[in-house]
N, C-alpha and C positions, 0 to 999 in steps of 0.2 A: 504494500500500500504506500502511496506517496504521502508526503507530509500534509497534503491537502485532504487526504482521506476520501470518504464517500462524497464530499461536497464538490470535488473537482468537476464532476459531470453534471451536477444539479444546480449548484448555487451560482447563478449568473444574473446580471442586472435585468436581462429580459425576463427571466423567471420571476424575479422579485416584483418587477413592474406588473407582470401578468397577474400574479397573486394579489397584489395590493390595489391595483388601479392607479391611474396617473396622479390623481390628487394626493392620495395617501403616500404614494412613492415619493413625491416631491416634499411632502411634510417630513417623511422619514429621512430624506436626504439632508434637510435642514438640521434635524436632530443630530445626525451623524456629523455634519460639518461644525456644529456647535460643541462637539465633544461631550454629548450627553450620555454616551455609552461608557460604562466602567466594568471592571472585573470580567472582561471577555476571556473566556476559557473554552478549550475543547477537551471534553471528558467523555469517555465511554461512547464515542461516536456522535456526540451532540455538542453544539455550541451553546454556551450559557452566558448570560450577561445581565447587568442591571442597567436600566435606562431611566434617567431623570426626566420626569414629566410633571404633572400636577403633584405626583408623589413618585416614589421610586418603584418601578415596575420590574418584574423578573421575566426574562425572555429565554426560551429554549427553542432551538432549531435542530432538526435531525432529518435524516433521510429515511423514508419509509416507502417500500414498494416502488422504488425509483422516482419518488416525488419528494418535494421538500415539505416536511411536516413542521408544525409550530405550536407554541403555546406562549401566551403572554398573560400576565396577571391583571392587565388593564380591563376596563369594561368592554371595549371593542373586541379584544382578544378572547375574553370569556364567551363572546358570541360566536367564536370559531371563525373570526374574520382576521385576515392578515393585516395587522395594524402598523402604524407609523413606527412603533417601538421595535417590532420585528424587522421592519425595513432598515431602521438605523443599525441594528445589530448585524444584519446581513451585509450591509454596505461597509460597515467598519471592518468586518472580516475580510471582505474583498479588497479593501484599501490597505490592509496590513501585509507585511512580508510573511506569508504563511509559514515558511520553514522556521524562521526565527520565532514567530509567535507560538507555533505548535511546540517547539522545543522548550520555550521559556514558560509554558503554562502547564507542565506536567506537575500538578499540585503535590502528588505523592513524592516525587523526586525532590521537589523544593522543600517539602516538610522534612524529609529525611536529611537533606543537606543542612537545614537550619538546626535540627536536633543535634548535629555533630559539631556545631560551632559553640564555643563557650559563651556564656552570657556577656562578658565584656566585649567579645568580638561582635556579637549581635548588636549591642548598644552602639559600638563604633560604626558599624555598617549603617544602621538606621540614622545615626547623626549625620553621616556623610550624605546619605540620600535625601534626608529631610532638608539639608542645607540647599539642595538643588531643586526640591520638589515641594511647592507650597501646599498642594493637596495632601501629600503624605504627612507633612508637618502638622496640618490641621487635624488629620485623622489620628495622629499620635496624641496630640493634645486633648482631643475629645475622648479617646480611649482612656487616658489617664484620669479623666473625671468620673469614669464609670465605677460605681461602688463594687467592691469584691475583686478588683484586679482583672487579670487576663481570663478569657473564657476557659471553662473547664477542659481538661485534657491536654492543655499546653503547659509546658514548664515555664516558670518565671525566671 
């Protein structure tokens, strides 16, 4: 399988436009260009992401029976309609360098690597990244305000 996986033959702008319609496609393109898609990952043959809209919506895209299947937690997606959030996720995937993205989003491998880094090394790494990434810096500061510390199952 290539790094693009099952999406290589299915996920194209024409397919997305056909599923969404012109108006929804254009609205999704705006969301994608505004950077509203976050946490884009490819896991178990599906693309998953969060999209900032009126609230944060969860989107999942996968291939089923040689077609693009989808789910979005927004009201339109709940009606089984390919929404602007699904469009934004699909377009973000298409705009990304698939090989690097696929390699960098193996969450199990990243978790295993992080588990092997001593706490001081993790703090140093996060400090370096937070200095360059305002969104990460804000997420760290928000997480620090959460009572009870880190989510269960993770080492502090």
